[in-house]
C-alpha positions in Angstrom: -2.8 -75.6 -65.5 0.8 -76.6 -65.7 2.4 -78.4 -62.8 5.9 -77.2 -61.7 8.8 -79.6 -61.9 9.4 -79.5 -58.1 6.0 -81.0 -57.4 6.6 -83.9 -59.9 10.0 -84.6 -58.2 8.3 -84.5 -54.7 5.7 -87.0 -55.8 8.4 -89.3 -57.3 10.5 -89.1 -54.2 7.5 -89.8 -52.0 6.7 -92.9 -54.1 10.2 -94.3 -53.5 9.7 -94.2 -49.7 6.1 -95.3 -49.7 6.7 -98.3 -51.9 9.6 -99.7 -49.9 7.8 -99.5 -46.5 4.6 -100.8 -48.1 6.4 -104.0 -49.3 8.5 -104.3 -46.1 5.7 -104.2 -43.6 2.7 -105.3 -45.6 1.1 -101.8 -45.2 -0.4 -99.6 -47.9 1.8 -96.6 -47.2 -1.1 -94.2 -46.4 0.4 -93.3 -43.0 3.3 -91.7 -44.8 1.4 -90.4 -47.9 -1.5 -88.6 -46.2 0.6 -86.2 -44.0 3.1 -85.5 -46.8 0.5 -85.0 -49.4 -1.4 -82.7 -47.1 1.8 -80.6 -46.8 2.4 -80.6 -50.5 -1.2 -79.8 -51.4 -1.3 -77.0 -48.8 1.9 -75.5 -50.3 0.2 -75.6 -53.7 -2.8 -73.6 -52.3 -5.4 -76.2 -52.8 -8.8 -75.4 -51.1 -8.0 -75.8 -47.3 -11.3 -77.4 -46.5 -10.7 -80.2 -49.0 -6.9 -80.6 -48.8 -7.1 -83.6 -46.4 -9.8 -85.2 -48.4 -7.7 -85.0 -51.5 -4.7 -86.4 -49.6 -6.8 -89.3 -48.3 -8.4 -90.1 -51.7 -5.1 -89.9 -53.6 -3.3 -92.1 -51.0 -6.1 -94.7 -51.3 -5.7 -94.8 -55.1 -1.9 -95.1 -54.8 -2.3 -98.0 -52.4 -4.1 -100.1 -55.0 -0.9 -100.1 -57.1 1.6 -100.6 -54.2 -0.6 -103.4 -52.8 -0.7 -105.1 -56.2 3.1 -105.0 -56.6 3.7 -106.1 -53.0 1.2 -109.0 -53.0 2.7 -110.3 -56.2 6.1 -110.6 -54.5 4.6 -112.1 -51.4 2.7 -114.6 -53.5 5.9 -115.7 -55.2 7.3 -116.4 -51.8 4.1 -118.4 -51.0 3.3 -116.1 -48.1 -0.3 -115.2 -49.0 -3.2 -117.2 -47.5 -5.7 -116.8 -50.3 -8.5 -118.5 -48.4 -8.3 -115.8 -45.7 -8.3 -113.1 -48.4 -11.4 -114.6 -50.0 -13.3 -114.7 -46.7 -12.3 -111.2 -45.6 -13.0 -109.4 -48.9 -16.9 -109.2 -48.9 -16.9 -107.4 -45.5 -13.9 -105.3 -46.5 -15.6 -103.9 -49.7 -18.7 -102.9 -47.8 -16.8 -101.5 -44.8 -14.4 -99.6 -47.1 -17.2 -98.0 -49.2 -19.0 -96.9 -46.0 -15.8 -95.6 -44.4 -14.7 -93.5 -47.4 -18.2 -92.0 -47.6 -18.1 -91.0 -43.9 -14.6 -89.5 -44.3 -15.7 -87.6 -47.4 -18.6 -86.0 -45.5 -16.5 -85.2 -42.4 -15.1 -81.7 -41.8 -11.4 -81.4 -42.4 -10.2 -80.5 -38.9 -11.8 -83.3 -36.8 -11.0 -85.8 -39.6 -7.3 -84.6 -39.5 -7.2 -84.9 -35.7 -8.6 -88.5 -36.0 -6.0 -89.3 -38.6 -3.1 -87.9 -36.5 -4.2 -89.8 -33.4 -4.4 -93.0 -35.4 -0.9 -92.4 -36.6 0.3 -92.0 -33.0 -1.4 -95.3 -32.2 0.2 -97.1 -35.1 3.7 -95.6 -34.4 3.4 -96.7 -30.7 2.3 -100.2 -31.8 5.3 -100.4 -34.1 7.8 -98.9 -31.6 6.8 -101.3 -28.8 6.6 -104.2 -31.3 3.2 -105.1 -29.8 2.1 -108.6 -30.9 -1.1 -110.3 -29.6 -0.5 -113.8 -28.3 -1.8 -116.5 -30.7 -4.6 -118.1 -28.8 -7.4 -119.0 -31.2 -8.2 -120.1 -34.7 -9.8 -118.0 -37.5 -13.6 -117.3 -37.1 -16.3 -118.6 -39.4 -17.6 -116.9 -42.5 -19.8 -114.4 -40.8 -17.0 -113.6 -38.3 -14.6 -113.0 -41.1 -17.1 -110.8 -42.9 -17.5 -108.7 -39.7 -13.8 -108.4 -39.2 -13.3 -107.5 -42.8 -16.0 -104.7 -42.4 -14.2 -103.2 -39.4 -10.8 -103.4 -41.1 -12.1 -101.9 -44.3 -14.1 -99.1 -42.6 -11.2 -97.9 -40.4 -8.7 -98.3 -43.2 -10.6 -96.2 -45.7 -11.1 -93.4 -43.2 -7.4 -93.0 -42.6 -6.3 -94.3 -46.1 -4.2 -97.3 -45.1 -4.0 -100.8 -46.6 -5.2 -102.4 -43.5 -2.0 -104.1 -42.5 -1.9 -102.5 -39.0 -5.1 -104.3 -38.2 -5.0 -107.4 -40.4 -1.5 -108.5 -39.2 -2.4 -108.4 -35.5 -5.7 -110.2 -36.2 -4.1 -113.0 -38.2 -1.3 -113.5 -35.7 -3.9 -113.7 -32.9 -5.5 -116.4 -34.9 -2.4 -118.5 -35.1 -1.3 -117.4 -38.5 2.5 -117.1 -38.8 3.9 -113.5 -39.0 5.4 -114.2 -42.4 2.0 -115.3 -43.8 0.2 -112.5 -41.9 2.3 -109.9 -43.6 1.9 -111.5 -47.0 -1.9 -111.9 -46.6 -2.2 -108.3 -45.3 -0.5 -107.1 -48.5 -3.1 -109.0 -50.5 -6.0 -107.7 -48.4 -4.8 -104.2 -49.0 -5.7 -104.4 -52.7 -9.6 -104.7 -52.3 -9.4 -102.1 -49.5 -7.6 -99.7 -51.9 -9.8 -100.3 -54.9 -13.1 -99.9 -53.0 -11.7 -96.9 -51.1 -10.5 -95.2 -54.3 -13.9 -95.7 -55.9 -15.6 -94.3 -52.8 -13.4 -91.1 -52.6 -13.6 -90.6 -56.4 -17.4 -90.9 -56.4 -18.0 -88.7 -53.3 -15.6 -86.1 -54.6 -17.3 -86.0 -58.0 -20.6 -85.4 -56.3 -19.1 -82.6 -54.3 -17.5 -81.1 -57.5 -20.9 -81.3 -59.2 -22.6 -79.4 -56.4 -19.7 -77.0 -55.9 -18.0 -76.3 -59.2 -14.4 -75.1 -59.3 -13.8 -76.0 -55.7 -11.4 -78.9 -56.4 -8.0 -78.4 -58.3 -7.6 -79.2 -62.0 -6.6 -82.7 -62.9 -8.7 -84.2 -60.1 -10.9 -87.2 -60.3 -13.2 -86.5 -57.4 -10.9 -86.5 -54.3 -8.1 -88.2 -56.3 -5.4 -85.8 -57.6 -4.1 -87.5 -60.7 -0.6 -85.9 -61.0 0.3 -87.0 -57.5 -1.2 -90.5 -58.2 0.9 -90.8 -61.3 4.2 -89.7 -59.8 3.9 -91.8 -56.6 2.8 -94.9 -58.5 5.6 -94.6 -61.0 8.3 -95.2 -58.4 6.4 -97.0 -55.6 5.6 -100.0 -57.7 9.3 -100.6 -58.1 10.3 -100.1 -54.5 7.4 -102.1 -53.1 8.8 -105.2 -54.7 12.2 -104.4 -53.1 10.6 -103.9 -49.7 8.7 -107.2 -49.9 12.0 -109.0 -50.8 13.7 -107.4 -47.9 11.1 -108.8 -45.5 12.2 -112.3 -46.4 16.0 -111.7 -46.1 16.6 -109.2 -43.3 15.3 -108.7 -39.7 13.0 -105.7 -39.6 12.9 -104.8 -35.9 15.4 -101.9 -36.2 13.6 -100.6 -39.3 10.3 -100.8 -37.6 11.6 -98.5 -34.8 13.0 -96.0 -37.3 9.7 -96.1 -39.1 7.8 -95.4 -35.8 9.9 -92.3 -35.1 9.3 -91.1 -38.6 5.6 -91.5 -38.1 5.7 -89.6 -34.8 7.4 -86.6 -36.5 4.9 -86.6 -39.4 1.8 -86.9 -37.1 3.1 -84.2 -34.7 3.7 -81.7 -37.5 0.3 -82.4 -38.9 -1.4 -82.0 -35.5 0.4 -78.7 -34.9 -0.8 -77.5 -38.3 -4.4 -78.5 -37.5 -4.4 -76.9 -34.0 
């Protein structure tokens, strides 16, 4: 099945936007990708009951590449606390695999409403610039594993890189905002890899049980043409966004980003209801 040029152009354009914000705020970009991919997949007449699952799985796979590009730049600026990454990762991997499995089994409508409400929460947090007061140190190994499990589980269910939870957690534990953003970008990589594996595996099991129910060029719940187009441009702009974090104040951009998220989530919620 041949893919029309306009869809390739749409994926490339989406990658430009996603990559920049991923690098700028230490997020994976899923809050942008999932609503936009849902609109694009719906317009291409993908199976309605699996459109959101495909958007979530594809976004999760894309985040692996944007996170890798973003964390490389933050590492160059010595903004990644690798000790934190090491202690969070075991819990993150387990939580992410569980979260992606739960999302794969959930019906599309309640899953979509959960996602839209989470985007409203994230947009409000960004708009109000909510920051927890630093009042304690990082927990021990078991505590870090538990926190990693929660971050990974929720992140995989809504296909985000975990920055919206990792950054507040780290700043609460007296980690500087600069290092919290860089570390969140690094944490996004194991979240994305484990999540992509989970969505691919669950989607392949669904495809085996229900042949011809997923579009051509899919690897489970990952739509490969969208993955290729988004990654091609996002890995370039993620580095640009990460560099911008270190040279420009981001308060105004965060507010613009929040309004953009409100619009996307509202449109998605209206479509679901």
